[in-house]
C-alpha positions in Angstrom: 7.3 -16.9 -20.0 10.8 -16.6 -18.5 9.5 -17.9 -15.1 7.8 -20.9 -16.7 10.7 -21.6 -19.1 13.1 -21.8 -16.2 10.6 -23.7 -14.0 10.7 -20.9 -11.4 8.1 -20.1 -8.8 7.2 -16.7 -7.4 7.1 -15.6 -3.8 3.6 -15.9 -2.5 2.6 -18.8 -4.8 1.0 -21.8 -3.3 4.1 -23.9 -3.4 6.5 -21.2 -2.3 6.6 -22.8 1.2 8.8 -25.5 -0.4 11.4 -22.9 -1.3 13.9 -21.2 0.9 14.4 -17.4 0.7 17.8 -18.2 -1.0 15.9 -20.2 -3.6 13.6 -17.3 -4.3 16.5 -14.9 -4.6 18.4 -17.2 -7.0 15.3 -17.7 -9.1 14.4 -14.0 -9.4 18.0 -13.3 -10.3 17.7 -15.8 -13.1 14.6 -14.0 -14.3 16.3 -10.7 -14.1 19.4 -12.0 -15.9 17.3 -13.5 -18.7 15.4 -10.2 -19.2 18.6 -8.2 -19.1 20.1 -10.4 -21.8 17.2 -9.4 -24.1 17.5 -5.7 -23.2 20.1 -5.0 -25.8 17.8 -6.0 -28.7 14.6 -4.8 -27.1 15.5 -1.6 -25.1 12.4 0.1 -26.4 10.0 -2.6 -25.2 8.0 -1.4 -22.2 6.9 -4.9 -21.4 10.5 -6.0 -21.0 11.1 -3.1 -18.6 8.0 -4.2 -16.7 9.6 -7.7 -16.4 12.8 -6.1 -15.0 10.9 -3.8 -12.7 8.8 -6.8 -11.4 12.0 -8.9 -10.9 13.4 -6.0 -9.0 10.3 -5.7 -6.8 10.4 -9.4 -6.1 14.1 -9.3 -5.2 13.4 -6.5 -2.8 10.9 -8.7 -1.0 13.2 -11.7 -1.0 16.3 -9.8 0.2 14.3 -8.2 3.0 13.2 -11.7 4.0 16.9 -12.6 4.0 17.7 -9.6 6.2 19.8 -8.0 3.5 18.6 -4.4 3.3 21.5 -3.3 1.2 20.8 -5.8 -1.5 17.1 -5.1 -1.2 17.7 -1.4 -1.7 19.9 -2.0 -4.7 17.3 -4.4 -6.3 14.6 -1.8 -5.7 16.5 1.0 -7.2 17.3 -1.1 -10.3 13.7 -2.0 -10.6 12.6 1.6 -10.2 14.9 2.6 -13.1 13.2 0.0 -15.3 9.8 1.1 -14.2 10.6 4.7 -15.1 12.2 3.7 -18.5 9.1 1.6 -19.3 6.8 4.5 -18.4 8.9 6.8 -20.5 8.2 4.5 -23.5 4.5 4.0 -22.7 3.0 6.2 -20.1 -0.3 4.4 -20.2 1.2 0.9 -19.7 -1.2 -0.5 -17.1 1.1 -3.3 -15.6 3.8 -0.7 -15.1 1.4 1.8 -13.6 0.0 -0.8 -11.3 3.4 -1.9 -10.1 4.3 1.7 -8.9 2.9 1.4 -5.4 4.3 -2.1 -4.8 7.8 -1.4 -6.0 8.0 2.1 -4.4 6.5 0.8 -1.1 9.0 -2.1 -1.0 11.9 0.2 -1.8 10.9 2.5 1.0 10.8 -0.4 3.4 14.2 -1.5 2.2 15.6 2.0 2.8 14.1 2.1 6.2 15.7 -1.3 7.0 19.0 0.0 5.8 18.8 2.9 8.2 18.0 5.5 5.5 14.9 7.1 6.8 15.4 10.2 4.6 15.7 8.1 1.5 12.6 6.0 2.5 10.5 9.2 2.9 12.0 10.8 -0.3 10.9 7.9 -2.5 7.3 8.0 -1.1 7.3 11.8 -1.5 8.2 11.2 -5.2 5.3 8.8 -5.5 2.9 11.3 -3.9 3.9 14.1 -6.2 5.3 12.8 -9.5 2.7 14.0 -12.1 3.4 11.4 -14.8 2.7 8.6 -12.4 -1.0 9.6 -12.1 -3.5 10.4 -9.5 -3.8 6.8 -8.1 -0.1 6.7 -7.5 -0.3 10.1 -5.8 -3.1 9.0 -3.5 -1.4 5.7 -2.6 1.9 7.5 -2.1 0.2 9.9 0.4 -1.2 7.0 2.3 2.1 5.1 2.4 3.9 8.3 3.4 1.5 9.0 6.2 2.1 5.5 7.6 5.9 5.8 7.1 6.0 9.2 8.9 4.4 7.6 12.0 7.5 5.4 12.2 9.9 8.3 12.3 8.1 10.5 14.8 11.3 11.6 16.5 13.1 12.5 13.2 14.2 16.2 13.1 12.5 16.7 9.6 9.2 15.1 10.7 7.4 18.4 10.8 8.7 19.5 7.4 7.7 16.1 5.9 4.2 16.3 7.5 3.6 19.8 6.0 4.6 18.6 2.6 2.3 15.6 3.0 -0.6 17.9 3.9 0.0 19.8 0.7 0.2 16.6 -1.4 -3.0 15.4 0.2 -4.8 18.7 -0.5 -3.8 18.4 -4.2 -5.1 14.9 -4.3 -8.4 15.9 -2.8 -8.7 19.0 -5.1 -8.0 16.8 -8.2 -11.0 14.7 -7.4 -13.3 17.7 -7.6 -16.4 18.6 -5.6 -18.6 16.1 -3.8 -21.3 16.7 -6.4 -18.9 15.9 -9.2 -17.7 12.7 -7.4 -21.3 11.5 -6.9 -22.0 12.0 -10.6 -19.1 9.8 -11.7 -19.5 6.1 -12.2 -18.4 3.8 -9.4 -14.6 3.5 -9.0 -13.4 -0.1 -9.6 -9.7 0.3 -8.7 -7.3 2.6 -7.0 -8.2 4.4 -3.8 
């Protein structure tokens, strides 16, 4: 509603090509400011935290397009705080749960762009192991982390990170059960 009320358009929409990156940043900052203004009276509203987390995610993308990794990282960290606050209020909130891989993946990219490889890996490790984020987030975190580790093959902690990833992957596989159990379940419609 905030986006429509302020006549704003999202990155990736069909008419986004008519906007500059600076327009997108300004517009998503308006959305974030409007949601933050309502936060004092609706701090316990997980949907409001979702709006703030989504604004943060969109700002990460826009700031990365503007080659401002520091601003992208800050926006992602703020978005992540709201994502976690929203999930603390409603752990089953599907929009928040579905936003986890996008926001965390973008924050990781922003940290890499800012020269913080350890921070980028750390946030993906969190995604791959944080119990309250659920099995889909764990699996997606492992996949993103495996891809990210390929980018830092010369990092001194590479081996340690790969060993941890192997353990996280093993836990994901074990959580799915045996092949017979998997074949007995109905077809999976989302996730990995």
